[in-house]
BAFI-3210 file (N, C-alpha, C; in Angstrom, 3 decimals, decimal comma, padded with zeros to 6 digits):
// residues 151
n [1|2|3|4|5|6|7|8|9|10|11|12|13|14|15|16|17|18|19|20|21|22|23|24|25|26|27|28|29|30|31|32|33|34|35|36|37|38|39|40|41|42|43|44|45|46|47|48|49|50|51|52|53|54|55|56|57|58|59|60|61|62|63|64|65|66|67|68|69|70|71|72|73|74|75|76|77|78|79|80|81|82|83|84|85|86|87|88|89|90|91|92|93|94|95|96|97|98|99|100|101|102|103|104|105|106|107|108|109|110|111|112|113|114|115|116|117|118|119|120|121|122|123|124|125|126|127|128|129|130|131|132|133|134|135|136|137|138|139|140|141|142|143|144|145|146|147|148|149|150|151]
n.u [-069,408|-067,177|-066,747|-065,336|-066,347|-065,546|-066,019|-065,769|-066,584|-067,670|-066,370|-066,173|-063,583|-062,333|-062,955|-061,767|-061,137|-063,449|-066,109|-068,690|-071,548|-073,368|-076,647|-079,035|-080,327|-081,397|-083,172|-081,538|-079,048|-076,235|-074,797|-072,172|-071,078|-071,758|-074,737|-075,386|-076,788|-076,722|-076,516|-079,045|-081,469|-079,795|-079,138|-077,298|-075,593|-073,792|-070,919|-068,971|-065,766|-065,455|-063,650|-061,642|-060,165|-059,221|-057,915|-057,912|-056,601|-056,430|-057,144|-060,270|-063,217|-065,654|-068,414|-070,012|-073,119|-075,495|-077,592|-077,729|-079,666|-079,671|-081,629|-082,662|-082,989|-082,179|-080,593|-077,705|-078,125|-078,979|-080,684|-080,347|-080,035|-078,835|-076,625|-074,307|-072,309|-070,900|-068,099|-066,049|-063,618|-064,319|-066,950|-070,079|-072,677|-075,170|-075,828|-078,479|-079,345|-081,124|-082,188|-082,397|-079,766|-078,373|-075,962|-074,282|-074,152|-072,072|-072,189|-074,430|-077,389|-078,623|-081,048|-080,695|-082,071|-082,382|-080,998|-078,818|-077,530|-074,888|-076,016|-078,746|-081,992|-081,287|-081,465|-081,156|-078,999|-076,984|-074,273|-073,110|-070,181|-068,527|-065,413|-063,398|-062,965|-062,563|-063,020|-065,555|-065,219|-064,237|-065,153|-065,037|-066,697|-067,087|-068,504|-070,337|-071,724|-074,480|-076,085|-079,266|-080,935|-080,694|-080,930]
n.v [012,686|012,149|011,231|010,122|009,594|007,952|008,224|006,592|006,779|004,565|004,813|003,598|002,854|002,226|-000,094|-001,795|-000,172|001,245|002,328|002,921|003,008|003,971|003,095|003,668|005,809|008,747|008,700|010,021|009,666|007,628|004,667|004,873|007,376|010,353|012,208|015,271|018,499|018,954|016,321|015,266|012,843|010,639|007,656|006,436|003,809|002,895|001,621|002,509|003,085|003,960|006,222|007,396|009,639|011,955|010,453|008,362|005,929|005,137|002,863|001,358|001,893|001,007|000,732|002,880|002,528|002,618|004,819|007,528|010,022|012,159|014,895|017,290|019,469|022,135|022,897|021,837|019,121|016,431|013,473|011,539|008,238|006,150|003,965|003,867|001,256|-000,380|-002,284|-002,682|-002,609|-000,499|000,352|-001,272|-002,225|-000,159|003,086|004,920|007,056|009,753|012,085|015,360|016,722|019,532|020,136|022,333|023,912|024,828|023,422|020,785|019,493|016,317|013,839|011,637|008,583|006,219|003,136|000,346|-002,182|-000,779|001,654|001,535|002,413|005,076|008,650|011,849|014,375|014,696|016,482|017,275|017,825|018,629|017,477|017,007|016,753|015,217|016,004|014,201|011,735|011,119|011,800|013,107|013,003|014,771|013,824|014,839|013,678|014,065|012,726|012,554|010,903|007,694|004,355]
n.w [-060,958|-063,556|-066,870|-069,991|-073,308|-076,341|-079,708|-082,718|-085,894|-088,423|-091,654|-094,093|-094,472|-092,091|-090,562|-088,662|-086,440|-085,883|-083,748|-083,995|-086,214|-089,140|-089,382|-090,468|-092,971|-094,810|-097,985|-099,840|-098,780|-097,620|-096,096|-095,266|-095,230|-093,519|-094,070|-095,947|-095,084|-092,224|-091,343|-091,298|-090,628|-090,392|-088,615|-086,041|-084,473|-081,518|-079,741|-077,630|-076,033|-072,558|-070,645|-067,850|-068,251|-070,887|-072,825|-075,504|-075,506|-072,890|-070,173|-070,526|-068,514|-068,907|-071,262|-073,605|-074,857|-077,398|-079,304|-081,699|-083,299|-085,959|-086,076|-087,199|-089,998|-090,332|-088,170|-086,453|-084,717|-082,447|-081,250|-078,385|-077,069|-074,736|-072,827|-070,124|-069,549|-067,005|-065,925|-063,925|-061,260|-059,670|-060,342|-060,930|-063,092|-064,754|-066,233|-067,502|-070,217|-071,853|-074,350|-075,983|-077,973|-078,595|-080,606|-081,208|-078,990|-076,239|-073,778|-072,922|-071,510|-070,608|-069,696|-066,920|-066,736|-065,423|-064,067|-063,256|-060,978|-059,134|-059,628|-059,369|-060,220|-060,769|-061,012|-062,531|-063,943|-066,818|-067,956|-071,054|-072,994|-075,915|-076,229|-078,008|-081,563|-084,744|-087,778|-089,434|-088,345|-085,749|-082,390|-079,056|-076,025|-073,031|-070,078|-067,462|-064,685|-062,584|-060,008|-058,517|-057,292|-056,152|-055,434]
ca.u [-068,641|-066,831|-066,237|-065,182|-066,539|-064,814|-066,803|-065,075|-067,638|-067,242|-066,426|-065,885|-062,163|-061,781|-063,767|-061,041|-061,130|-064,736|-066,931|-070,069|-071,866|-074,654|-077,522|-080,184|-080,066|-082,469|-083,061|-080,432|-077,803|-075,737|-074,463|-070,745|-070,727|-072,867|-075,394|-075,323|-077,911|-076,553|-076,637|-080,452|-081,989|-078,867|-079,261|-075,997|-075,483|-072,411|-070,393|-067,759|-065,092|-065,557|-062,412|-061,651|-059,518|-059,550|-057,023|-058,573|-055,845|-056,508|-057,911|-061,707|-063,915|-066,950|-068,778|-071,202|-073,815|-076,795|-077,782|-078,099|-080,381|-079,611|-083,073|-083,105|-082,310|-081,658|-079,698|-076,906|-078,601|-079,254|-081,387|-079,533|-080,524|-077,680|-076,272|-072,929|-072,285|-069,643|-067,661|-064,720|-063,580|-064,917|-068,388|-070,771|-074,032|-075,324|-076,568|-079,200|-079,495|-081,942|-082,505|-081,957|-078,377|-078,080|-074,513|-073,537|-074,012|-070,846|-072,610|-075,801|-077,866|-079,567|-081,601|-080,365|-083,432|-082,412|-079,735|-078,811|-076,367|-074,532|-076,795|-080,126|-083,027|-080,649|-082,091|-080,289|-078,679|-075,614|-073,872|-072,202|-069,377|-067,646|-064,057|-062,544|-063,521|-061,714|-063,907|-066,764|-064,813|-063,993|-065,410|-064,935|-067,588|-066,892|-069,817|-070,341|-072,986|-074,952|-077,229|-080,066|-081,666|-080,093|-081,283]
ca.v [011,709|012,610|010,195|010,510|008,510|008,171|007,680|006,513|006,344|003,826|005,670|002,809|002,509|002,028|-001,114|-002,370|000,735|001,923|001,967|003,272|002,838|004,462|001,950|004,184|007,106|009,133|008,172|010,656|009,387|006,257|004,195|004,978|008,788|011,132|013,013|016,725|019,096|018,680|014,865|014,992|011,526|009,545|006,927|005,840|003,016|002,937|000,817|003,305|002,959|005,024|006,352|008,389|010,840|012,189|009,688|007,216|004,710|004,795|001,654|001,634|001,477|000,519|001,021|003,680|001,747|003,174|005,377|008,928|010,337|013,567|015,078|018,572|019,877|023,495|023,090|020,643|018,593|014,991|012,922|010,448|007,221|005,274|003,527|003,593|-000,084|-000,484|-003,588|-002,429|-002,829|000,652|000,434|-002,375|-001,854|000,760|004,341|005,128|008,462|010,070|013,490|016,146|017,168|020,619|019,962|023,575|024,534|024,389|022,360|020,327|018,611|015,259|013,209|010,296|008,058|004,944|002,440|-000,986|-002,447|000,328|002,827|001,082|003,451|006,398|009,803|013,009|015,115|014,583|017,611|016,846|018,837|018,057|017,723|016,975|016,094|015,184|015,888|013,423|010,368|010,916|012,839|012,701|013,762|014,802|013,619|015,149|013,089|014,453|011,885|013,130|009,828|006,398|003,492]
ca.w [-061,698|-064,891|-067,767|-071,390|-074,256|-077,581|-080,809|-084,009|-086,803|-089,614|-092,842|-095,277|-094,513|-090,750|-089,890|-087,529|-085,290|-085,705|-082,596|-084,325|-087,639|-089,625|-089,685|-091,194|-093,601|-095,732|-099,343|-100,550|-098,070|-097,661|-094,750|-094,946|-095,083|-092,971|-095,098|-095,838|-094,343|-090,786|-091,172|-091,024|-090,966|-090,099|-087,357|-085,758|-083,246|-081,053|-078,640|-077,441|-074,743|-071,563|-069,877|-066,776|-068,761|-072,285|-073,681|-076,127|-075,234|-071,469|-069,892|-070,400|-067,295|-069,355|-072,651|-073,895|-075,875|-077,722|-080,640|-081,862|-084,528|-086,361|-086,203|-087,759|-091,229|-090,300|-087,027|-086,177|-083,448|-082,436|-080,101|-077,860|-076,144|-074,527|-071,474|-069,732|-068,964|-066,260|-065,457|-063,384|-059,808|-058,999|-060,608|-061,610|-063,465|-065,875|-066,105|-068,754|-070,582|-073,023|-074,509|-077,128|-077,892|-079,538|-080,694|-081,338|-077,669|-075,565|-072,861|-073,125|-070,447|-070,941|-068,499|-066,428|-066,610|-064,730|-063,947|-062,654|-060,127|-058,244|-060,019|-059,423|-060,234|-060,758|-061,661|-062,466|-065,158|-067,329|-068,784|-072,113|-073,647|-076,931|-075,769|-079,201|-082,743|-085,930|-088,928|-089,196|-088,031|-084,320|-081,399|-077,654|-075,149|-071,582|-069,478|-066,030|-064,219|-061,259|-059,634|-057,447|-056,657|-056,450|-054,306]
c.u [-068,397|-066,217|-066,117|-065,580|-066,105|-065,547|-065,996|-066,071|-067,038|-067,417|-066,116|-064,449|-061,594|-062,539|-063,076|-061,136|-062,485|-065,478|-068,389|-070,273|-073,232|-075,490|-078,793|-079,841|-081,234|-082,177|-081,862|-079,075|-077,284|-075,253|-072,968|-070,287|-071,946|-073,419|-075,119|-076,501|-077,866|-076,788|-078,078|-080,850|-081,060|-079,130|-077,961|-076,082|-074,021|-072,172|-069,000|-067,096|-065,327|-064,243|-062,568|-060,950|-059,782|-058,650|-057,751|-057,901|-055,770|-057,343|-059,396|-062,259|-065,299|-067,153|-069,998|-071,890|-075,189|-076,849|-077,957|-078,697|-080,200|-081,007|-083,549|-082,311|-081,568|-080,685|-078,980|-077,265|-078,907|-080,123|-080,633|-080,341|-079,393|-077,504|-074,763|-072,975|-070,913|-069,361|-066,217|-064,751|-064,259|-066,434|-068,873|-072,189|-074,047|-076,049|-077,184|-079,503|-080,442|-082,132|-081,966|-080,543|-078,137|-076,564|-073,707|-073,414|-072,770|-071,142|-074,073|-076,169|-078,820|-079,964|-080,944|-081,705|-083,505|-081,035|-079,924|-077,586|-076,120|-075,387|-078,282|-081,085|-082,449|-081,484|-081,132|-080,111|-077,227|-075,353|-072,814|-071,433|-068,503|-066,232|-063,077|-063,337|-062,522|-062,605|-065,166|-066,437|-064,701|-064,519|-065,312|-065,847|-067,156|-068,290|-069,710|-071,706|-073,282|-076,210|-077,934|-080,835|-081,027|-080,363|-080,098]
c.v [012,261|011,453|010,789|009,327|008,937|007,464|007,750|005,930|005,650|004,719|004,925|002,321|002,092|000,979|-001,671|-001,499|001,365|001,400|002,355|003,140|003,432|003,244|002,369|005,542|007,454|008,623|008,755|010,364|007,988|005,879|004,192|006,414|009,520|012,054|014,498|017,220|018,719|017,221|014,423|013,598|010,368|008,973|006,160|005,047|002,999|002,007|001,382|003,030|004,189|005,036|007,417|009,678|010,946|011,448|008,442|005,901|004,354|003,536|002,002|001,140|000,942|000,881|001,937|002,985|002,345|003,700|006,879|009,126|011,828|013,956|016,439|018,913|021,200|023,777|021,776|020,129|017,108|014,654|011,673|009,504|006,227|004,921|003,535|002,254|-000,277|-001,933|-003,439|-002,710|-001,692|000,709|-000,820|-001,898|-000,871|002,029|004,610|006,612|008,596|011,572|014,117|016,653|018,251|020,804|021,253|024,332|023,983|023,259|022,053|019,385|017,573|014,559|011,874|009,680|006,699|004,338|001,074|-001,107|-001,318|001,565|002,512|002,259|004,869|007,422|010,970|013,665|014,853|015,782|017,127|018,048|018,135|018,470|017,746|016,386|016,212|014,925|015,126|011,982|010,135|012,096|012,234|013,609|013,637|014,748|013,799|014,737|013,526|013,649|012,520|012,074|008,524|005,516|002,709]
c.w [-063,101|-065,667|-069,166|-072,253|-075,642|-078,719|-082,104|-085,003|-088,030|-090,843|-094,140|-095,343|-093,164|-089,937|-088,646|-086,271|-084,980|-084,478|-082,815|-085,830|-087,941|-089,996|-090,402|-091,767|-094,503|-097,135|-100,089|-099,891|-098,345|-096,269|-094,453|-094,772|-094,538|-094,050|-094,909|-095,029|-092,864|-090,426|-090,914|-091,513|-090,694|-088,702|-087,154|-084,453|-082,832|-079,875|-078,347|-076,098|-073,869|-070,791|-068,794|-067,176|-070,254|-073,273|-074,198|-075,755|-073,743|-071,289|-069,743|-069,056|-067,634|-070,812|-072,661|-075,064|-076,126|-079,130|-080,564|-083,247|-084,791|-086,810|-086,704|-089,002|-091,067|-089,158|-086,774|-084,788|-083,579|-081,231|-079,690|-076,984|-075,944|-073,055|-071,318|-069,013|-068,338|-065,888|-064,990|-061,887|-059,063|-059,159|-061,319|-061,904|-064,608|-065,450|-067,467|-068,976|-071,771|-073,103|-075,766|-076,891|-078,944|-079,649|-080,756|-080,015|-076,985|-074,575|-073,124|-071,993|-071,028|-069,646|-068,201|-066,070|-065,914|-064,637|-063,313|-061,749|-059,150|-058,484|-060,134|-059,260|-060,188|-061,508|-061,531|-063,815|-065,529|-068,224|-069,765|-072,657|-074,681|-076,585|-076,934|-080,357|-083,882|-087,134|-088,569|-088,846|-086,522|-083,520|-080,011|-076,841|-073,704|-070,984|-067,972|-065,487|-062,794|-060,950|-058,443|-056,683|-057,099|-055,251|-053,838]
res [m|v|f|y|f|h|d|i|i|y|n|g|h|n|a|k|n|a|t|s|a|i|v|g|s|p|q|w|g|n|k|t|i|l|t|g|q|n|h|f|g|d|l|v|v|f|d|d|p|i|t|l|d|n|n|l|h|s|k|p|v|g|r|a|q|g|f|y|i|y|d|k|k|d|i|f|t|a|w|l|g|f|s|f|v|f|n|s|t|q|h|k|g|s|i|n|f|a|g|a|d|p|l|m|n|k|t|r|d|i|s|v|i|g|g|t|g|d|f|f|m|a|r|g|v|a|t|l|m|t|d|a|f|e|g|e|v|y|f|r|l|r|t|d|i|n|l|y|e|c|w]
***
């Protein structure tokens, strides 16, 4: 299964279109602009649309909901915890993900750690690839999900 999720981070000027926001930052940071030093210490929550193709304006098949924490000063990396929540005619339920995301790698694997509905007790691996980004305001991830266990 391949899905795309589209993250538009709030930057102080785009509240109407933003799908994510900085909710925690280090003492030297603020909550409208990602910090320097590889964004170390920023905690971002998101509620992003999931699409079947890479077009932000395509009809969403669900939402990617969760958080990411930029967790290293010297390397651009994050830790992710999120769910794909589906509510379409094709899929009902959720798939849950967690893991480290070394952002500078072309592809990154994170764990599928569970699910509900059609994906009850799902296990597997999701391969992430940054499909597009526009500065520090927008990025799109291609998510290739391989389930190995699903009841």
